[in-house]
N, C-alpha and C positions, 0 to 999 in steps of 0.2 A: 504494500500500500504506500503510494508516494504522495508527498505533499502537493496540494494543488492551490495554494494560496500563500501570498507573501507574509501576511501578518498572523497566520494561524500558529498553532502550537509549535514552539521551536524544537520540540523533541521529534518532530516528523523528519524522516530521511529525505535527502535531496536526490531526485532522479538524475540520470545521466544527461538527459536532454536539457533539463533546467540548469544543471551544473555547467554545461557547455555554453548554453545560450546566454546566461547572465554573465559568466566570465568574459566571453568574447564581447558582449555588449558594453560593459563598463570599461574594458580595456580599450576598445576602439574610441569610446567617448573621451577618456582621459588622455589618450595619445593624440587625438585630434585637438583637444584643448592645448596640449603642450606644443604641438606643431604650429597652430594658428598664432599663439602668443609669440612664439619664436620668430616666425617669418613675417609677422605683421607689425614689427617694431618700426616706429618713425625713423626716417633716414637720418635725422639730426639728433637722435637720442644719444646721450652720453653713456659709453660703455665703461665698465669698471674691471679692474683686475685685482686679485687678492693673493699674490704669491707669498709663500713663506720659504724658509730655508729648507724645509722638507722637500718642497718641489724641486729644488736644485739637486737633491740627492737621487732623484728618480730619473734615470736616462730613458730616452725614447726607445721603444722596442715593440716591433710588430708581433713578437712572441705572445703578447698578452691579448691579441685581438680575439682568438676563440673564446677565451674566458669572459671577455667583455660582452661578446654576443650571447654567451651562455646564460647571462642574467635574464635576457628577454624571455625565453620560455620558462626559466626558473621562477619568474614572477607568477606563473600559474600553478606552482607547487601546492599552495593552499587549496586550490580547487580539486586537487588529487589527494586531499588529506581528510577533509571534514565530512563526517557522515550525516550530521544534523544541521537543520536550518539556522539555529541560533549561532553556532560557530561560523557557518558560512556567511551569514549576514554580518556578523561582527567583523570579519575580514573585509567584506565589501565596504562597510562604513569606514573602517580604518584607512583603506586605500584612498577613498574619496577625501577623507579629512587631511591626508598628506598634502593634497593640492591646495587646500584653503590658505595656508600661509605662504606657499610657494608661488602661487599665481601673482599676487601683488609685487613680490620681490622680482620676479622675472620681468614684469612689465615696467615697474617704476624705478628699479635699481638693477638693471641687467648686468650680469657678470659674464665676461668672455675670457677665452684663453687664446692667445696668439698661436696660430697654426701654420706650419710650413705647407707649401704646395706639395701634394702627393704626386710623385712620378710613378705612373702605373707601369710596372714591368713584370709583374707576376700576379698570382691569385690573391695573395695577401694584401698587396698594395691596391689591387682592384677593390677588395673588400673595404679597406679603409677609405678609399675615395668615394665609394657608394655611401658609406656611413656618414661621411662629412657632407656629402651633397644633400642628404635627407635630414640630418640632425641639426637643428638650429644652433648656431654658435654663440647664442646669447642667453641660453637658459641653463647656465652652469651652476648657479647657487640658488637653492640647494641641489645637490646631485640626486635626481630621482633614481638613477642607477643604483646608488648605494642605499638610498632610503627604502626603495621597494624590496631590495634583497634583504635588508635588515628586518623589515616588517614581515616578510615571508617566514624568516626563521623564528621570529618572536611569536607570531600567531600559531604557527605549527607546533611550537614547543609546548603550547598549552594542552594539546591533545596527544602529541607524539613527541616526547622529549628527545628520543634518539635521532629522528630525522631533523627536528628543529635545531638541535645542537650542531648537527653536521652542516646545515645550511649556514648557521651563524659562523662556523669555522671557515667556510668558503668566503664569506662576506668580506673580510679584510683583503683577500686576494682580488676580489672584484673591485674594491676600493683602489687598490694599487694599480689595477689595469686601467682605471679611468685616468690616472696620472701618467702612466707609462705611454699612453696613446695621445697625450696632450689634449684630452677631452675635458678634463676638470683639474682644478686646484685641490690641494689637500684640504683646504677649508671647506670646499664644496661637499666633500664626502663627510667631513666631521659634522657639518650642519645636517646632512642627510641622516646620519646615525642618530643624532640627538632628537631630531624631529620624529623619526620612526619610533624611537623608544617612548617619547612623550605621548604620541598619538595612540600607540598600542596600550600603554598604561591607562590612559584616560578612558579609552573605549572599553577596556576590560572592567574598569570600575563602574562605568555608567551602564554597561550591558553585562552584568555578572553572569557567568555560566555555571550551571550545576555540574557537579562531578558525576560523570556517567562512565560505566565500563564500556569499552569498545566504542569510543567517540570518533574513531577514524575508520576509513575504509581500508581495504587491503593495500599494503605498501607497494604491491606490484603495479598499482595505478600510477606511480611516479614515473614509470616508463613512458607514459603518455607525453609528459612535457619533456623528458629527456630525449624521447624519440623525435619530438618536434625539432629539437636542436640539431640532431643529426640529419634530419630531412632538410632543414633550412640550409645547413652547410653543404649538403650534397647538391641541392638545387642551385645554390649560388655557384658551386664549382662547375656544374654542367653548363650553366648560363655563360660563365666566363670562358670555358673551354670551346664551346661551339658557336657562341654569338658575339661576345664582347672581345674575345682574343683575336 
């Protein structure tokens, strides 16, 4: 018996169709908001930079590009975790709340990172060039890459501590990748971590969850988002090999 209403008993399970539909819907909505704000900045807007000594310690390296991209499907890991509506809804609300303080910062005090022109001579430089052509260069602080990765680990940890802790262990590497690819400053990631922690803590207190046995679905479902990563990389490689190359 599956849940057929958004505001009914939170102990009802989430169907696969609802799980997929809601996840894709709010992902597209938030990504669209991110892109529109980034590309619709006035031409005379003042851009800011926030370098620290830590940024000087991080050399540019394309080695980190796969991990940077890995975060994108990893943001769906909570959808492959929660069995019940109250946990699923708490994650959706937390993700939306992440954007509430970020949007005015992006628009009124945009931070950018100076980026060198990418010379495309192999698959990885092609991937970075595509990334920079689509990712607005002015939505750097806070880093949603780091914030969303942190949030995923925090919300999953509530129902599956093993997987949640593993994602949180990967998060510093994702943070490093944002600096190694000249996509973000250290401060961008720091603000993202703090923002995700605050949002998850507040949401958990305002929407307390009962302790239930087996509040997660089978862990094999995490292959869905991990599989999406491999398919994404394979599709990009095929496109580069036969079309773009």
